[in-house]
C-alpha positions in Angstrom: 4.9 16.7 -6.0 3.9 13.1 -5.4 4.3 10.5 -8.2 3.9 6.7 -8.2 6.3 4.3 -9.8 5.6 0.6 -10.2 8.0 -2.3 -10.4 7.5 -6.1 -10.9 9.5 -9.3 -11.0 8.6 -13.0 -11.1 10.7 -15.0 -8.5 10.4 -18.6 -7.4 7.0 -19.0 -9.0 5.6 -15.8 -7.2 4.7 -12.4 -8.4 6.5 -9.6 -6.5 5.4 -6.0 -7.2 6.4 -2.7 -5.6 5.0 0.8 -5.7 7.2 3.7 -4.8 5.4 7.0 -4.1 7.9 9.9 -4.2 7.4 13.2 -2.5 8.4 14.8 0.8 8.1 11.4 2.6 8.5 8.6 0.1 6.3 5.5 0.7 6.9 2.0 -0.6 4.3 -0.9 -0.8 5.2 -4.5 -1.7 2.7 -7.0 -2.9 3.3 -10.8 -3.3 0.9 -12.6 -5.5 -1.4 -9.5 -5.4 -1.6 -9.2 -1.6 0.1 -6.4 0.3 2.8 -7.9 2.5 4.8 -4.9 3.5 5.1 -1.1 3.4 7.4 1.5 4.7 8.6 5.1 4.5 11.9 6.8 4.2 13.3 10.3 4.1 14.5 12.1 1.0 16.4 9.8 -1.3 17.4 7.2 1.4 16.8 3.6 0.4 14.4 1.5 2.4 14.5 -2.3 2.6 11.3 -4.3 3.3 11.4 -7.9 4.4 8.7 -10.1 2.9 7.8 -13.8 2.8 6.9 -15.8 -0.2 4.1 -18.2 0.5 5.7 -21.4 -0.4 6.3 -24.6 1.6 8.5 -23.8 3.5 8.1 -20.0 3.3 11.0 -18.2 1.6 12.2 -14.9 3.1 13.3 -12.2 0.6 13.6 -8.4 0.7 12.9 -5.6 -1.6 15.2 -2.6 -1.5 13.6 0.6 -2.9 15.6 3.7 -3.7 13.3 6.7 -4.3 16.0 8.9 -5.9 17.8 10.9 -6.9 16.2 10.8 -10.3 14.0 7.8 -11.2 13.3 5.4 -8.4 14.5 1.8 -8.6 13.7 -1.5 -6.8 15.9 -4.6 -6.3 14.8 -8.0 -5.0 17.3 -9.5 -2.5 17.4 -13.2 -1.8 19.9 -15.4 0.0 22.3 -17.2 -2.3 21.1 -15.3 -5.4 22.5 -12.3 -7.2 20.4 -9.1 -6.6 17.7 -8.9 -9.2 16.6 -5.5 -10.5 12.8 -5.2 -10.7 11.5 -4.1 -14.1 9.5 -0.8 -14.1 5.9 -1.0 -15.1 4.2 1.9 -17.0 0.9 2.0 -15.1 
């Protein structure tokens, strides 16, 4: 059964959101400031890491690592020189 889980974090003045759709082939979408900047799939409960760019001057490269399971999915923002930041789940 497919189910969508939403995550969000504010980082370096930008809004970073992720949606993880669980099911046979989990799908992950990442939005930066409301625009889709990456998506990917994985198998089973394997984590997937998506590289995205924050539109600043100069652009900042970050990554979102999504783990679809087991249990409740979770997302983490990865940036150079900064401790990994867990993205907060959103109820919608």
